C-alpha positions as YAML, in Angstrom:
chain: A
units: angstrom
residues:
- id: 1
  name: MET
  ca: [-0.17, 0.06, 0.02]
- id: 2
  name: ASN
  ca: [1.07, 3.32, -1.02]
- id: 3
  name: GLU
  ca: [0.52, 6.73, 0.68]
- id: 4
  name: ASP
  ca: [-2.43, 7.82, -1.31]
- id: 5
  name: GLN
  ca: [-4.21, 4.48, -0.56]
- id: 6
  name: ILE
  ca: [-3.83, 4.84, 3.28]
- id: 7
  name: ARG
  ca: [-4.62, 8.64, 3.27]
- id: 8
  name: GLY
  ca: [-7.78, 7.72, 0.64]
- id: 9
  name: ALA
  ca: [-9.03, 5.01, 3.15]
- id: 10
  name: ALA
  ca: [-8.95, 7.24, 6.08]
- id: 11
  name: ASN
  ca: [-10.60, 10.21, 4.24]
- id: 12
  name: THR
  ca: [-13.48, 7.87, 3.02]
- id: 13
  name: ILE
  ca: [-14.10, 6.37, 6.45]
- id: 14
  name: GLY
  ca: [-13.53, 10.06, 8.08]
- id: 15
  name: GLY
  ca: [-16.13, 11.30, 5.61]
- id: 16
  name: ARG
  ca: [-18.61, 8.36, 6.10]
- id: 17
  name: VAL
  ca: [-18.43, 9.39, 10.01]
- id: 18
  name: GLN
  ca: [-18.71, 12.96, 9.18]
- id: 19
  name: ARG
  ca: [-21.74, 12.61, 7.13]
- id: 20
  name: ALA
  ca: [-23.52, 10.30, 9.37]
- id: 21
  name: ALA
  ca: [-22.90, 12.84, 12.30]
- id: 22
  name: GLY
  ca: [-24.81, 15.50, 9.90]
- id: 23
  name: ALA
  ca: [-27.39, 13.27, 9.05]
- id: 24
  name: LEU
  ca: [-27.94, 12.15, 12.93]
- id: 25
  name: ALA
  ca: [-27.72, 16.13, 13.71]
- id: 26
  name: GLY
  ca: [-29.81, 17.37, 10.97]
- id: 27
  name: ASP
  ca: [-26.75, 19.49, 10.00]
- id: 28
  name: HIS
  ca: [-26.92, 19.40, 6.08]
- id: 29
  name: GLY
  ca: [-23.79, 21.29, 5.70]
- id: 30
  name: LEU
  ca: [-21.65, 18.72, 7.64]
- id: 31
  name: GLU
  ca: [-23.76, 16.07, 5.75]
- id: 32
  name: GLY
  ca: [-22.40, 17.60, 2.23]
- id: 33
  name: GLU
  ca: [-19.18, 18.10, 3.61]
- id: 34
  name: GLY
  ca: [-18.95, 14.35, 4.71]
- id: 35
  name: ALA
  ca: [-20.08, 13.26, 1.36]
- id: 36
  name: ILE
  ca: [-17.43, 15.56, -0.58]
- id: 37
  name: ARG
  ca: [-14.86, 14.05, 1.53]
- id: 38
  name: GLU
  ca: [-15.70, 10.56, 1.35]
- id: 39
  name: THR
  ca: [-15.59, 10.96, -2.44]
- id: 40
  name: ALA
  ca: [-12.49, 12.61, -2.40]
- id: 41
  name: GLY
  ca: [-11.26, 9.69, -0.36]
- id: 42
  name: ARG
  ca: [-12.20, 7.09, -3.13]
- id: 43
  name: VAL
  ca: [-10.81, 9.22, -5.63]
- id: 44
  name: GLN
  ca: [-7.52, 9.13, -3.85]
- id: 45
  name: GLN
  ca: [-7.53, 5.66, -2.97]
- id: 46
  name: LYS
  ca: [-7.91, 4.97, -7.20]
- id: 47
  name: ALA
  ca: [-5.23, 7.29, -7.63]
- id: 48
  name: GLY
  ca: [-3.18, 5.13, -5.07]
- id: 49
  name: ASP
  ca: [-4.21, 2.01, -6.89]
- id: 50
  name: ALA
  ca: [-3.23, 3.29, -10.56]
- id: 51
  name: VAL
  ca: [0.37, 4.10, -9.08]
- id: 52
  name: GLU
  ca: [0.59, 0.61, -7.84]
- id: 53
  name: HIS
  ca: [-0.45, -0.70, -10.86]
- id: 54
  name: VAL
  ca: [2.22, 1.26, -12.83]
- id: 55
  name: ARG
  ca: [4.98, 0.36, -10.47]
- id: 56
  name: ASP
  ca: [3.89, -3.44, -10.80]
- id: 57
  name: ALA
  ca: [3.91, -2.99, -14.42]
- id: 58
  name: VAL
  ca: [7.24, -1.25, -14.66]
- id: 59
  name: ALA
  ca: [8.83, -3.68, -12.29]
- id: 60
  name: HIS
  ca: [7.55, -6.68, -14.25]
- id: 61
  name: ARG
  ca: [8.18, -5.23, -17.65]
- id: 62
  name: PRO
  ca: [10.90, -2.43, -17.65]
- id: 63
  name: LEU
  ca: [11.52, -2.29, -21.45]
- id: 64
  name: GLY
  ca: [7.90, -2.29, -22.11]
- id: 65
  name: ALA
  ca: [7.46, 0.70, -19.92]
- id: 66
  name: ILE
  ca: [10.44, 2.72, -21.28]
- id: 67
  name: LEU
  ca: [9.21, 2.17, -24.99]
- id: 68
  name: SER
  ca: [5.78, 3.11, -23.63]
- id: 69
  name: GLY
  ca: [6.82, 6.37, -21.98]
- id: 70
  name: PHE
  ca: [9.06, 7.02, -25.24]
- id: 71
  name: GLY
  ca: [5.73, 6.93, -27.41]
- id: 72
  name: VAL
  ca: [3.68, 8.87, -24.98]
- id: 73
  name: GLY
  ca: [6.74, 11.53, -25.46]
- id: 74
  name: ILE
  ca: [6.85, 11.41, -28.96]
- id: 75
  name: LEU
  ca: [3.06, 11.62, -29.38]
- id: 76
  name: VAL
  ca: [2.78, 14.74, -26.57]
- id: 77
  name: GLY
  ca: [5.70, 16.63, -28.38]
- id: 78
  name: MET
  ca: [4.04, 16.25, -31.85]
- id: 79
  name: LEU
  ca: [0.73, 17.50, -30.21]
- id: 80
  name: LEU
  ca: [2.40, 20.34, -28.78]
- id: 81
  name: ALA
  ca: [4.51, 20.99, -31.86]
- id: 82
  name: ARG
  ca: [1.23, 21.20, -34.15]
- id: 83
  name: ARG
  ca: [0.15, 24.23, -31.79]
- id: 84
  name: ASP
  ca: [2.65, 26.51, -33.24]
...
């Protein structure tokens, strides 16, 4: 697990608690903040999952990762050159 996965899980849980507390107290603002925090936590977890997936792919296929990065670099360079 990386830092984004851990922090995302913590924010997801914290958001659920905050949302439940807001619902229990009848505070719609707190409930909305909790929902936003929960969603942000889920997004952060998914970003952490993506980082782990890339790390695994690079560790198992370093040449493929280098060639993919090279290809993306060429594509971005071509797109930026067309803007001029």
